[in-house]
KEBAPA-426587 format. One line per 4 residues: their letters; for each residue x, y negated, z negated of N, C-alpha, C. Coordinates in nm, 2 decimals. Example, Ala and Ser with C-alpha at 12.3 -4.5 7.8 and 13.67 -1.06 7.14 Angstrom:
// residues 2
AS	1.32:0.57:-0.78:1.23:0.45:-0.78:1.32:0.33:-0.78 ~ 1.28:0.22:-0.71:1.37:0.11:-0.71:1.29:0.00:-0.79
//
This chain:
// residues 112
MAIN	-0.49:-13.56:13.86:-0.37:-13.47:13.85:-0.25:-13.51:13.90 ~ -0.15:-13.50:13.83:-0.02:-13.57:13.85:0.07:-13.46:13.93 ~ 0.13:-13.50:14.03:0.22:-13.41:14.11:0.36:-13.43:14.06 ~ 0.43:-13.32:14.01:0.56:-13.33:13.96:0.66:-13.27:14.07
FSEY	0.72:-13.36:14.15:0.80:-13.32:14.26:0.92:-13.25:14.22 ~ 0.97:-13.26:14.10:1.09:-13.20:14.05:1.08:-13.06:14.03 ~ 0.94:-13.01:14.03:0.93:-12.86:14.01:0.92:-12.79:14.16 ~ 0.91:-12.85:14.26:0.91:-12.79:14.39:1.03:-12.70:14.42
PTFG	1.15:-12.73:14.40:1.27:-12.65:14.43:1.26:-12.52:14.34 ~ 1.22:-12.51:14.23:1.22:-12.40:14.15:1.10:-12.31:14.18 ~ 1.00:-12.38:14.23:0.88:-12.30:14.27:0.92:-12.23:14.40 ~ 0.99:-12.28:14.49:1.04:-12.21:14.61:1.12:-12.10:14.58
KDQF	1.21:-12.13:14.48:1.29:-12.02:14.44:1.23:-11.91:14.37 ~ 1.13:-11.95:14.29:1.05:-11.83:14.23:0.98:-11.75:14.34 ~ 0.93:-11.81:14.44:0.85:-11.75:14.54:0.94:-11.65:14.61 ~ 1.05:-11.70:14.65:1.16:-11.63:14.72:1.20:-11.51:14.64
EAIQ	1.22:-11.52:14.52:1.26:-11.40:14.42:1.15:-11.31:14.42 ~ 1.02:-11.35:14.42:0.91:-11.26:14.40:0.90:-11.18:14.54 ~ 0.91:-11.23:14.64:0.91:-11.18:14.77:1.02:-11.07:14.79 ~ 1.15:-11.11:14.73:1.25:-11.03:14.74:1.24:-10.91:14.66
ASAT	1.18:-10.92:14.54:1.16:-10.81:14.44:1.06:-10.72:14.51 ~ 0.96:-10.78:14.57:0.84:-10.70:14.62:0.91:-10.61:14.74 ~ 1.00:-10.67:14.82:1.05:-10.60:14.94:1.14:-10.48:14.88 ~ 1.21:-10.50:14.78:1.29:-10.40:14.72:1.21:-10.28:14.67
EVSK	1.10:-10.32:14.60:1.03:-10.21:14.54:0.95:-10.14:14.67 ~ 0.92:-10.20:14.78:0.84:-10.14:14.88:0.95:-10.04:14.95 ~ 1.08:-10.08:14.96:1.18:-10.00:15.01:1.20:-9.87:14.93 ~ 1.20:-9.89:14.80:1.20:-9.77:14.72:1.10:-9.67:14.73
QLQA	0.98:-9.73:14.73:0.85:-9.65:14.74:0.85:-9.59:14.88 ~ 0.89:-9.64:14.99:0.89:-9.57:15.12:0.98:-9.45:15.12 ~ 1.10:-9.48:15.04:1.20:-9.38:15.04:1.14:-9.27:14.98 ~ 1.07:-9.27:14.86:1.01:-9.16:14.79:0.91:-9.10:14.87
IAAE	0.83:-9.17:14.95:0.72:-9.11:15.05:0.79:-9.03:15.15 ~ 0.90:-9.09:15.21:0.98:-9.02:15.31:1.03:-8.88:15.26 ~ 1.09:-8.90:15.13:1.15:-8.77:15.07:1.04:-8.66:15.04 ~ 0.93:-8.71:15.00:0.83:-8.62:14.97:0.77:-8.55:15.09
TTDY	0.75:-8.64:15.20:0.71:-8.58:15.33:0.80:-8.48:15.39 ~ 0.94:-8.51:15.37:1.04:-8.41:15.42:1.03:-8.29:15.34 ~ 1.02:-8.29:15.22:1.02:-8.17:15.14:0.89:-8.08:15.17 ~ 0.78:-8.16:15.19:0.65:-8.09:15.23:0.67:-8.01:15.37
SKRS	0.75:-8.08:15.46:0.77:-8.01:15.59:0.85:-7.90:15.58 ~ 0.95:-7.91:15.50:1.05:-7.79:15.48:0.96:-7.67:15.41 ~ 0.88:-7.70:15.31:0.80:-7.60:15.25:0.71:-7.54:15.34 ~ 0.63:-7.62:15.43:0.55:-7.57:15.53:0.61:-7.48:15.63
LESG	0.73:-7.52:15.68:0.79:-7.44:15.77:0.85:-7.31:15.72 ~ 0.89:-7.32:15.60:0.93:-7.20:15.53:0.81:-7.09:15.51 ~ 0.70:-7.16:15.47:0.59:-7.07:15.45:0.54:-7.02:15.59 ~ 0.54:-7.10:15.69:0.49:-7.04:15.82:0.59:-6.94:15.88
SAFV	0.72:-6.95:15.85:0.81:-6.86:15.89:0.79:-6.72:15.81 ~ 0.77:-6.72:15.69:0.73:-6.61:15.60:0.61:-6.53:15.65 ~ 0.51:-6.62:15.68:0.39:-6.57:15.73:0.41:-6.48:15.87 ~ 0.49:-6.53:15.96:0.51:-6.46:16.08:0.59:-6.35:16.06
EKLL	0.68:-6.35:15.97:0.77:-6.22:15.93:0.67:-6.13:15.87 ~ 0.58:-6.15:15.78:0.48:-6.05:15.73:0.38:-6.00:15.83 ~ 0.34:-6.10:15.93:0.26:-6.05:16.03:0.31:-5.96:16.13 ~ 0.44:-5.97:16.16:0.51:-5.88:16.24:0.52:-5.73:16.18
GVTK	0.51:-5.73:16.05:0.52:-5.59:15.98:0.39:-5.53:15.97 ~ 0.29:-5.59:16.00:0.15:-5.53:15.99:0.12:-5.43:16.09 ~ 0.05:-5.32:16.03:0.02:-5.22:16.14:-0.13:-5.20:16.16 ~ -0.21:-5.25:16.07:-0.35:-5.24:16.10:-0.41:-5.38:16.12
FEQA	-0.52:-5.39:16.20:-0.58:-5.51:16.22:-0.65:-5.58:16.11 ~ -0.70:-5.50:16.01:-0.76:-5.54:15.90:-0.65:-5.61:15.81 ~ -0.54:-5.56:15.80:-0.43:-5.62:15.72:-0.39:-5.76:15.80 ~ -0.38:-5.76:15.91:-0.35:-5.89:15.98:-0.47:-6.00:15.96
IALQ	-0.59:-5.95:15.95:-0.69:-6.05:15.92:-0.70:-6.10:15.78 ~ -0.65:-6.00:15.67:-0.64:-6.04:15.54:-0.52:-6.13:15.52 ~ -0.42:-6.10:15.59:-0.30:-6.18:15.57:-0.33:-6.32:15.63 ~ -0.39:-6.34:15.75:-0.42:-6.46:15.81:-0.51:-6.55:15.71
QDFA	-0.61:-6.48:15.64:-0.69:-6.55:15.56:-0.62:-6.61:15.43 ~ -0.53:-6.52:15.38:-0.44:-6.57:15.27:-0.36:-6.68:15.31 ~ -0.30:-6.67:15.42:-0.22:-6.78:15.47:-0.29:-6.91:15.49 ~ -0.40:-6.90:15.56:-0.50:-7.02:15.59:-0.53:-7.08:15.45
KSSY	-0.57:-7.00:15.36:-0.62:-7.05:15.22:-0.51:-7.12:15.16 ~ -0.39:-7.07:15.15:-0.27:-7.13:15.08:-0.21:-7.25:15.15 ~ -0.22:-7.24:15.30:-0.19:-7.36:15.36:-0.29:-7.48:15.34 ~ -0.42:-7.47:15.34:-0.52:-7.57:15.31:-0.50:-7.62:15.18
EGFV	-0.47:-7.54:15.07:-0.46:-7.57:14.93:-0.31:-7.66:14.92 ~ -0.23:-7.62:14.98:-0.10:-7.70:14.98:-0.11:-7.83:15.06 ~ -0.19:-7.83:15.16:-0.21:-7.95:15.23:-0.30:-8.05:15.15 ~ -0.39:-8.00:15.10:-0.47:-8.10:15.00:-0.40:-8.14:14.89
AEVT	-0.31:-8.07:14.82:-0.23:-8.10:14.72:-0.14:-8.21:14.75 ~ -0.07:-8.20:14.88:0.03:-8.29:14.93:-0.05:-8.42:14.97 ~ -0.15:-8.42:15.03:-0.23:-8.54:15.06:-0.28:-8.61:14.94 ~ -0.31:-8.54:14.84:-0.33:-8.61:14.71:-0.20:-8.68:14.64
KLGE	-0.09:-8.61:14.65:0.04:-8.66:14.61:0.08:-8.79:14.69 ~ 0.05:-8.78:14.82:0.09:-8.90:14.92:0.00:-9.01:14.88 ~ -0.13:-8.98:14.87:-0.21:-9.09:14.82:-0.18:-9.15:14.70 ~ -0.14:-9.09:14.59:-0.10:-9.15:14.48:0.04:-9.24:14.50
LYTT	0.13:-9.19:14.58:0.25:-9.25:14.62:0.20:-9.39:14.69 ~ 0.12:-9.38:14.78:0.07:-9.50:14.86:0.01:-9.60:14.76 ~ -0.07:-9.54:14.66:-0.13:-9.64:14.57:-0.02:-9.70:14.48 ~ 0.07:-9.63:14.46:0.18:-9.69:14.36:0.26:-9.78:14.45
LAKE	0.27:-9.76:14.58:0.35:-9.85:14.67:0.27:-9.99:14.67 ~ 0.14:-9.99:14.69:0.07:-10.11:14.69:0.07:-10.18:14.57 ~ 0.03:-10.11:14.46:0.05:-10.18:14.33:0.18:-10.25:14.30 ~ 0.29:-10.18:14.32:0.42:-10.22:14.29:0.47:-10.33:14.39
AFKP	0.42:-10.32:14.50:0.46:-10.43:14.61:0.40:-10.56:14.58 ~ 0.28:-10.57:14.53:0.22:-10.69:14.49:0.24:-10.74:14.34 ~ 0.30:-10.65:14.27:0.32:-10.71:14.13:0.40:-10.83:14.11 ~ 0.51:-10.84:14.18:0.59:-10.97:14.17:0.52:-11.09:14.23
VEGA	0.43:-11.06:14.34:0.36:-11.17:14.40:0.25:-11.22:14.31 ~ 0.18:-11.11:14.24:0.08:-11.16:14.15:0.13:-11.24:14.03 ~ 0.25:-11.22:14.00:0.32:-11.29:13.88:0.34:-11.43:13.94 ~ 0.39:-11.46:14.06:0.40:-11.58:14.11:0.27:-11.66:14.14
IAKV	0.18:-11.59:14.17:0.04:-11.65:14.19:-0.02:-11.70:14.06 ~ 0.00:-11.61:13.96:-0.04:-11.66:13.81:0.04:-11.78:13.77 ~ 0.16:-11.78:13.81:0.24:-11.90:13.78:0.19:-12.03:13.83 ~ 0.15:-12.01:13.96:0.09:-12.12:14.04:-0.05:-12.17:13.99
KASA	-0.14:-12.07:13.95:-0.26:-12.11:13.89:-0.24:-12.18:13.75 ~ -0.15:-12.13:13.68:-0.11:-12.18:13.54:-0.08:-12.33:13.56 ~ 0.01:-12.36:13.66:0.06:-12.49:13.68:-0.05:-12.59:13.74 ~ -0.14:-12.53:13.81:-0.25:-12.62:13.86:-0.35:-12.68:13.77
//
């Protein structure tokens, strides 16, 4: 196996560009995750506030129990949906973050 020293500067440059592209993509994905988390927090706060307002207007104990059950069910369903969405975002983050690095590794394997 012959070593071609003239390829080393471009190899280093390619690696740096791959890492830079990966960092850029990670930043974008983290911003998307932060935005989604912020939106969910706002929706959750609004839902909780609406629940408290409805609860204050209840006159019978049975109504309060039914209202609490509905709120708990909708909150749980919303939480599960949000966790699923965040899981997909984190999966996309991992895939996109390593895509440029995988390309660089493939180049190294091909040249070896």
